[in-house]
Each structure stands twice: as structure tokens, then as C-alpha cells.
C-alpha positions in Angstrom: 33.1 -4.9 -8.8 29.4 -4.5 -8.8 27.4 -6.4 -6.3 24.7 -8.8 -7.5 21.9 -6.4 -6.4 23.5 -3.5 -8.3 23.9 -5.7 -11.4 20.3 -6.8 -11.1 19.1 -3.2 -10.7 21.2 -1.9 -13.7 19.9 -4.8 -15.9 16.3 -4.1 -14.8 16.6 -0.4 -15.5 18.0 -1.0 -18.9 15.2 -3.5 -19.7 12.5 -1.1 -18.4 14.1 1.7 -20.5 14.0 -0.5 -23.7 10.4 -1.5 -22.9 9.5 2.2 -22.6 11.2 3.1 -25.8 9.5 0.4 -27.8 6.1 0.8 -26.1 3.4 0.8 -28.9 1.2 3.0 -26.8 3.8 5.8 -26.9 4.2 5.7 -30.7 5.2 9.4 -31.0 8.0 9.1 -28.5 9.2 5.5 -29.3 9.4 6.4 -33.0 11.4 9.5 -32.1 13.8 7.4 -30.0 14.1 4.8 -32.7 14.8 7.4 -35.5 17.4 9.2 -33.4 19.1 6.0 -32.4 19.3 4.8 -36.0 20.3 8.2 -37.5 23.1 8.8 -35.0 23.9 5.1 -34.5 23.5 5.4 -30.8 23.5 2.2 -28.7 23.9 3.8 -25.2 20.5 4.6 -23.7 21.9 7.5 -21.7 23.1 9.2 -24.8 19.9 8.4 -26.6 17.7 10.0 -23.8 20.0 13.1 -23.7 19.8 13.8 -27.4 16.0 12.9 -27.6 15.3 15.3 -24.7 17.0 18.2 -26.4 15.4 17.5 -29.8 12.0 17.1 -28.2 12.4 20.3 -26.3 13.3 22.1 -29.5 10.4 20.6 -31.4 7.8 21.4 -28.7 9.0 25.0 -28.2 10.2 26.3 -31.5 8.0 28.5 -33.7 7.9 28.0 -37.5 10.4 30.9 -37.9 12.8 29.1 -35.5 12.5 25.9 -37.6 13.2 27.8 -40.8 16.4 29.3 -39.3 17.4 25.9 -37.9 16.8 24.1 -41.1 18.8 26.7 -43.1 21.8 26.4 -40.8 21.9 22.5 -41.1 23.2 22.6 -37.5 22.2 19.0 -36.5 24.2 17.4 -39.4 27.2 19.7 -38.6 27.2 18.7 -34.9 26.3 15.0 -35.2 27.4 13.3 -38.4 26.0 9.8 -38.5 29.3 8.3 -39.6 31.1 9.8 -36.6 28.6 9.1 -33.8 29.0 11.2 -30.6 32.6 10.6 -30.0 
């Protein structure tokens, strides 16, 4: 059973994470998190951060040719169908 301090810290971390995601001064990233969460129906922040990190890495490092190949393969929809979530 979690101790009171652990529960407090976990709750505080979750609130800080939500505050970060919806920070209006970080529009590019908060919009990204919001779109990913809605598209994949993700409620768990850990899953959201993991997927966002990978997608942001791709977006920041791919060339136009990479995006063309990626788009043609439709890999994201094949891997993560919104109706199925991550399970």
C-alpha cells in the first residue's frame, strides 16, 4: 500500500504533467500531446509521453523523402488503430 507521501508525490507529478501538457506557452507541444491523446484515445500519461516522444523525434529528424515513404506506408494507422488503443 502506498504511503501518504508517495500518494502525494504521484498526484503532484500527475498534476504537474497535465499542467505542462496544457501550458498555453508551449502551444506546439501541448497541441501535439492533445492530438495524440485524442487520436489514440490515450488516458495514461506515461503512454502519451512515450508515443509523443517517438513521433516528435520522427518529425524533427525526418527529411521530406522520409515523410513521403512514411505516408505511403500508412504505418501509424497499421500499428495504432484508434479503435483498439495500445492494448
